[in-house]
N, C-alpha and C positions, 0 to 999 in steps of 0.2 A: 269429388274432392280434388283440390289442386295438388300437384306434386312437383317436385323439383329434383333434378339430377345434377351432380357435380361433374366437372370435366377433369380428366386426369391426363397429364401430358407425359407421353412416352419419351424415351431417350432419343429416338430418331426425329423428334419434333412433331410427330403426329399426336392427335388427341383423341380420346375415346370417352365414352360415358362411364362414370365411376359407380361404385356400389354405395357410397355414402360420403358425407363431408367429414373432414378431420376435425378433431376437437379444437385445434388451434383456429381453424376457419370459423367455427361456431363462436368461439370466445371473442375473436376479433369483430364478429358481426353483432356481438352483444346479447347472445342468447346462451342459456345453460343447456347442458346435455339433456336434463330431464324435460325442460320446456321443448326442446327440439323433438324429442320422441312424442311428446303430447300433441304437437302440431303436425306430426307425420313426416318430419324431416329425417331422412336416413343418416346414420352415423357409421363411419368405418373406423373402428378402433385401431386398425393396423396402419392406417395412413398417418404420416407425420408431417407431410408437406403443407404449405400454406400458399394458396393461389388467390390473388386479389379478385380474379374473375369469379371464383366460387363465393367469396365473401360478398361481392356485389349481388350475386344470384340469391343468396340467403336473405340479404337486406330487402331486395325487391319482393321476394316471396312473403316476408313478414309485413311489408307495407301493403301489399295486395290483400293479405289476410285481415289486417286491421281495418282496411276500407270496407271489407265485406261484412264484418261484424258490426251490428247496430245495437247500441245499448238502449235498453228500455228504462224509462224512469220508474222507480219503485213507488208503489202505493203506500201511503202512510198507514201504519197499523193502528187500529183502535185500541184504546186501553182495555184491559180485561176487567170484567166485573160490571161494566156499564151495559145496560140493556138499551135496545134500540127503540123501545116504546115510549 
């Protein structure tokens, strides 16, 4: 399974790996919190910051996920009550 980690910027300018994406970053990327959890994207409810780098990371993750999922055409159902003989 693919995973993605956000980057958190410290006050001294260094960056480290974060525990999850903020709700604002997910909202800007166009995904709800429920969908993020369903796709395995971690959410950090304590974070309030919004970093464009993390938004781009979420968008890239979703794009890769969509490319990986292949939709199958549905078979038409036969009406009930009809026999095949």
